[in-house]
C-alpha positions in Angstrom: 0.0 0.0 0.0 1.6 3.3 -1.0 2.3 5.9 1.6 0.0 9.0 1.5 1.7 12.4 1.4 1.5 14.0 4.9 -0.8 16.9 5.4 0.7 20.4 5.8 0.1 20.3 9.5 1.9 16.9 9.8 4.8 18.3 7.8 5.1 21.3 10.0 5.0 19.2 13.1 7.7 16.9 11.7 9.9 19.9 10.7 9.5 21.4 14.2 10.5 18.2 15.8 13.5 17.8 13.5 14.7 21.3 14.2 14.4 20.8 17.9 16.5 17.7 17.7 19.1 19.5 15.5 19.3 22.2 18.2 19.5 19.7 21.0 23.3 19.8 21.5 22.9 23.2 23.1 20.7 21.6 25.7 23.1 18.7 26.3 21.9 16.1 23.8 22.4 15.3 20.2 21.2 12.9 17.5 24.3 10.9 18.1 24.0 10.4 21.8 26.6 13.1 22.6 26.1 15.8 25.3 27.8 19.0 26.3 30.8 18.7 28.6 29.1 20.8 31.2 26.6 17.9 31.7 29.5 15.6 32.9 29.3 16.9 36.4 32.4 16.2 38.4 34.5 15.5 35.3 33.7 19.0 34.1 34.9 20.4 37.4 38.1 18.5 37.1 38.7 19.9 33.6 38.2 23.4 35.1 40.3 23.0 38.2 43.5 20.9 38.1 44.1 21.4 41.9 40.7 19.9 42.7 41.3 17.0 40.3 44.7 16.1 41.8 43.3 16.4 45.4 40.4 14.0 44.7 41.8 11.6 42.2 45.6 12.1 42.0 46.8 10.7 38.7 44.0 8.3 38.1 43.0 8.2 34.5 39.6 9.6 33.7 37.7 8.7 30.5 35.6 11.2 28.7 33.5 9.8 25.8 31.0 11.4 23.4 31.4 14.9 24.8 30.8 18.2 23.0 33.2 21.0 23.8 31.6 24.2 22.5 31.4 27.7 24.0 33.0 26.4 27.3 36.2 28.1 28.4 39.1 26.1 29.8 42.4 27.3 31.1 45.1 25.8 33.3 46.2 22.2 32.9 44.7 18.9 31.7 46.4 15.7 32.7 45.6 11.9 32.6 42.4 12.4 30.6 41.3 9.9 27.9 39.0 11.7 25.4 37.1 9.4 22.9 34.7 10.4 20.2 34.5 14.0 21.4 33.8 17.0 19.3 35.8 20.2 19.9 34.3 23.2 18.3 35.3 26.7 19.5 37.4 29.8 18.9 40.0 30.4 21.5 37.8 28.9 24.3 40.4 26.2 25.1 43.6 28.0 26.0 45.6 25.7 28.3 49.0 26.2 29.9 49.8 22.5 29.8 48.5 19.2 28.4 50.1 16.1 29.8 49.6 12.3 29.6 46.3 12.5 27.7 44.8 10.7 24.7 42.4 11.8 22.1 40.8 9.0 20.1 38.4 9.5 17.2 38.0 13.2 18.1 37.2 16.0 15.8 38.5 19.6 16.0 37.0 22.6 14.3 38.2 26.0 15.4 41.3 27.5 17.2 42.7 25.7 20.2 45.7 26.5 22.4 47.0 23.4 24.2 50.1 25.0 25.8 53.1 22.8 26.4 52.3 19.2 25.5 54.0 16.0 26.6 53.2 12.2 26.6 50.0 12.9 24.6 48.6 11.0 21.7 46.0 12.0 19.1 44.8 8.8 17.4 42.5 8.8 14.3 41.4 12.4 15.0 40.3 14.8 12.3 41.1 18.5 12.1 39.0 20.4 9.6 38.9 23.6 7.5 41.0 26.5 8.7 41.3 25.1 12.2 44.5 25.7 14.2 45.9 23.6 17.0 48.7 25.5 18.7 51.3 23.8 20.9 53.8 25.8 22.9 57.6 25.7 22.7 57.9 23.3 25.7 56.1 20.6 23.7 58.2 17.4 23.5 58.2 14.8 20.7 56.3 12.4 23.0 53.4 14.3 21.4 52.2 12.1 18.6 49.5 12.5 15.9 48.8 9.0 14.5 46.4 8.1 11.7 45.0 11.6 11.8 43.4 13.6 9.0 44.0 17.3 8.5 41.8 18.4 5.6 40.8 21.9 4.4 38.4 21.8 1.5 38.8 25.5 0.8 42.0 24.8 -1.1 43.2 28.4 -0.7 46.9 29.2 0.1 45.7 32.2 2.1 43.4 30.2 4.3 45.1 27.0 5.4 44.6 25.1 8.5 47.6 24.3 10.8 49.1 22.2 13.5 51.4 24.8 14.9 53.9 23.3 17.3 56.5 25.7 18.6 58.4 22.7 20.1 58.8 19.1 19.0 56.2 17.0 17.3 55.7 13.6 15.6 53.2 12.6 12.9 52.7 8.9 11.9 50.4 7.7 9.1 48.7 11.0 8.8 47.1 12.8 5.8 47.4 16.6 5.4 45.5 18.4 2.7 45.9 22.2 2.4 47.3 22.2 5.9 50.6 23.4 7.4 52.5 21.1 9.8 54.9 23.1 11.9 57.7 22.1 14.2 59.9 24.9 15.4 62.3 22.6 17.2 61.7 19.2 15.7 59.3 17.8 13.1 59.1 14.1 12.3 56.8 12.6 9.6 56.6 8.9 9.0 54.4 7.3 6.3 52.4 10.5 5.9 50.6 11.7 2.7 50.3 15.4 1.8 48.2 17.2 -0.8 49.2 20.8 -1.3 50.5 20.9 2.2 53.2 23.0 3.9 56.1 22.1 6.3 57.0 25.1 8.5 59.6 26.2 11.0 59.9 29.4 13.0 59.5 32.6 11.1 62.4 35.0 11.6 60.2 38.1 11.4 58.6 37.1 14.7 61.9 37.4 16.6 63.5 40.8 17.3 66.5 39.0 18.8 67.4 36.5 16.1 69.7 34.7 18.5 66.6 33.4 20.3 65.0 32.1 17.1 64.7 28.2 17.3 66.1 26.1 14.5 64.4 22.7 13.8 65.5 19.1 13.1 63.4 17.6 10.3 63.0 13.8 9.7 60.8 12.7 6.8 60.6 9.0 6.2 58.5 6.8 3.9 56.2 9.8 3.1 54.2 10.4 -0.1 54.7 14.0 -1.2 53.9 13.3 -4.8 50.7 15.4 -4.7 52.3 18.5 -3.3 54.3 19.8 -0.4 56.0 23.2 0.2 59.3 23.2 2.2 60.6 26.7 1.6 62.0 29.3 4.0 62.8 26.7 6.7 65.2 27.4 9.6 66.9 24.0 10.2 69.6 22.4 12.2 69.5 19.1 10.4 67.3 17.8 7.6 66.8 14.1 6.7 64.5 12.8 4.0 64.6 9.2 3.0 62.4 6.7 1.1 59.9 9.3 0.1 57.9 9.9 -3.1 58.2 13.5 -4.3 56.2 15.4 -7.0 58.1 18.6 -6.8 60.0 19.7 -3.7 62.0 22.9 -3.4 63.8 24.4 -0.5 64.3 28.0 -1.6 65.0 30.5 1.2 65.9 27.7 3.6 68.9 27.5 5.9 70.4 24.3 7.4 73.1 24.9 9.9 73.9 21.3 10.3 73.8 18.3 8.0 71.4 17.5 5.1 70.8 13.9 4.0 68.5 12.9 1.2 68.4 9.3 0.1 66.2 6.8 -1.8 64.0 9.3 -3.6 62.8 7.4 -6.6 60.1 9.7 -7.9 59.8 13.4 -8.7 62.0 16.5 -8.9 64.2 18.0 -6.2 65.2 21.7 -6.4 67.6 22.7 -3.6 68.8 25.9 -5.2 68.6 29.3 -3.4 69.3 27.5 -0.1 72.0 28.0 2.5 73.5 24.6 3.5 76.3 25.2 6.0 77.3 21.7 7.0 77.5 18.4 5.1 75.1 17.8 2.1 74.6 14.2 1.1 72.3 13.0 -1.7 72.5 9.4 -2.6 70.6 6.5 -4.2 68.0 8.7 -5.9 66.4 8.8 -9.4 65.2 12.1 -10.9 63.3 11.9 -14.2 60.9 14.8 -13.8 62.1 18.1 -15.3 61.5 21.6 -14.0 63.0 24.9 -15.4 65.0 22.7 -17.8 66.6 20.6 -15.1 66.0 17.1 -13.8 67.8 17.9 -10.6 69.0 21.2 -9.1 71.4 21.2 -6.2 73.8 23.9 -4.8 76.7 21.5 -4.2 79.3 24.2 -3.8 77.4 26.1 -1.0 77.7 23.3 1.6 81.0 22.7 3.4 81.1 19.1 2.2 79.0 17.7 -0.5 78.6 14.1 -1.7 76.4 13.2 -4.7 76.3 9.4 -5.0 74.4 6.8 -7.0 72.2 9.3 -8.7 70.3 8.5 -12.0 68.8 11.3 -14.0 66.7 11.7 -17.1 67.7 13.5 -20.3 67.4 17.0 -18.9 70.5 18.4 -17.2 71.4 18.1 -13.6 72.8 21.3 -12.1 74.9 20.6 -9.0 76.9 23.8 -8.9 74.2 26.1 -7.6 74.6 28.8 -10.2 71.5 29.1 -12.4 71.7 30.2 -16.0 70.2 33.6 -15.3 72.5 34.6 -12.4 74.5 37.8 -12.9 78.1 37.1 -13.6 79.3 39.1 -10.5 77.3 36.7 -8.3 78.4 33.5 -10.1 81.5 33.0 -7.9 79.9 33.3 -4.5 81.6 33.5 -1.1 82.0 29.8 -0.6 82.7 27.5 2.3 83.0 24.4 0.1 85.9 22.1 1.1 85.0 19.2 -1.2 82.4 18.3 -3.8 82.4 14.7 -4.7 80.2 13.1 -7.4 80.5 9.4 -7.8 78.8 6.4 -9.3 76.2 8.5 -11.1 74.4 8.1 -14.4 73.6 11.6 -15.5 73.4 12.3 -19.2 74.1 16.0 -18.9 75.9 17.1 -15.7 76.5 20.8 -15.1 79.1 21.9 -12.5 79.7 25.4 -13.9 80.9 28.2 -11.7 82.3 25.8 -9.1 84.4 27.5 -6.4 85.7 24.7 -4.2 88.9 23.4 -2.7 88.3 20.0 -4.2 86.1 18.7 -7.0 86.2 15.0 -7.6 84.0 13.3 -10.3 84.5 9.5 -10.2 83.0 6.5 -12.0 80.2 8.5 -13.6 78.6 8.1 -16.9 77.8 11.4 -18.7 77.2 12.3 -22.3 78.1 15.9 -21.5 80.1 17.2 -18.5 80.4 21.0 -18.1 82.9 22.4 -15.6 83.2 25.9 -17.0 84.2 29.2 -15.3 85.4 27.4 -12.1 88.0 28.3 -9.5 89.1 24.9 -8.1 91.9 23.9 -5.8 92.2 20.3 -6.9 90.2 18.8 -9.8 89.9 15.1 -10.3 88.0 13.3 -13.1 88.6 9.6 -12.7 87.1 6.4 -14.3 84.3 8.3 -16.1 82.5 7.5 -19.3 82.3 10.8 -21.2 81.4 12.0 -24.7 82.0 15.7 -24.1 84.0 17.6 -21.5 84.0 21.4 -21.4 86.2 23.1 -18.8 86.3 26.6 -20.6 87.6 29.4 -18.4 88.2 27.1 -15.4 91.4 27.7 -13.3 92.8 24.9 -11.1 95.8 24.7 -8.8 96.1 20.9 -9.0 94.6 18.3 -11.3 94.2 14.6 -12.0 91.9 14.7 -15.1 91.8 11.4 -17.1 90.0 11.9 -20.3 88.6 8.7 -21.9 89.3 7.9 -25.5 86.8 9.4 -28.0 85.8 12.3 -25.6 85.4 15.7 -27.2 87.3 18.3 -25.0 87.0 22.0 -24.9 89.4 24.0 -22.7 89.3 27.6 -24.0 90.7 30.0 -21.4 91.5 27.2 -19.0 94.9 26.3 -17.5 94.1 22.5 -17.5 96.6 20.2 -19.1 95.2 16.9 -20.3 96.6 13.7 -19.0 97.2 11.0 -21.6 93.8 9.6 -22.8 92.8 6.3 -21.3 
């Protein structure tokens, strides 16, 4: 028997009932069995008053499930709480001094939240939505973990991204970030994370009048998928490690690394490390670069680090530029103030290898296969080219103090304006 259409009066009653249910969370109930945190009685008091909580329960763990945190102000400290299936929706209402030994499981966050310094706290399968910001203070330790969490902003607007802003140390495992910024001013670790048009951030120098007090970060990125977009520019780093990651296009322009940089086992995408200040050791090994950008398959300022090792690299047909001097740089800037002690390139298969404008104490290219090797306009203490397969070698206008250059048979050589003297051809 077909259902009859309800009368207008019935429709109005149904609509009124539905709207009253939709508004129910403000009264402590919801369609999903959740209620406002104020309805939790003693637990609500414990969240408001850490002294009372410690006096009455000590460090006994307290479970809070299916609670709605909205329009309720919280300050002070939270410790030893286990939040599950809770909804946090507020602007600046949660502004803690400290968050310690807590868990958040299957919770959602929509708004702006200040958690203060955070330690021994785990966010598991939580979601952070839209332009939401979770702020963690500089005392936060990397015992703070976001695991299997989702950070998604459907606005897809660079000027309106969401953020996990940690001014201390933080760890992300198996997370997804879409149009979100993940920030770690002292330490940022990502393992098995996926990003879509996301940002990795450190401290902003403009926020520190005394630059000596600005923190520098340690980055560790492992087994991550950045193939759908990640920005890593203007970083202030101590050390940077990226290994076993997929990369679409990653550039580090404007970034400084005071310590060591290690990049290894990148098998997909393009890496552009130009316009960066690497002050320690730069090591890039066991990588393949077949995606071109600005005419290069790989762009790396090898002469700007103190010690550089490029090893076991395979590139596509487009040139790899490892000198750090782009084609459009003014000539007066092409021989920069350099700290480079050694630049070693070995066991690489790079059809077109550019090492122009190299200013270094020691340049060694060993056991490499290149159709074209350009080492033009350089100022080099000791130049070594050993056991390489070359079709063309151009060292025009390069001056060296010491050399061991072994040119293979059949290699076309150009040395206009250079003081190099060819060794007997092998």
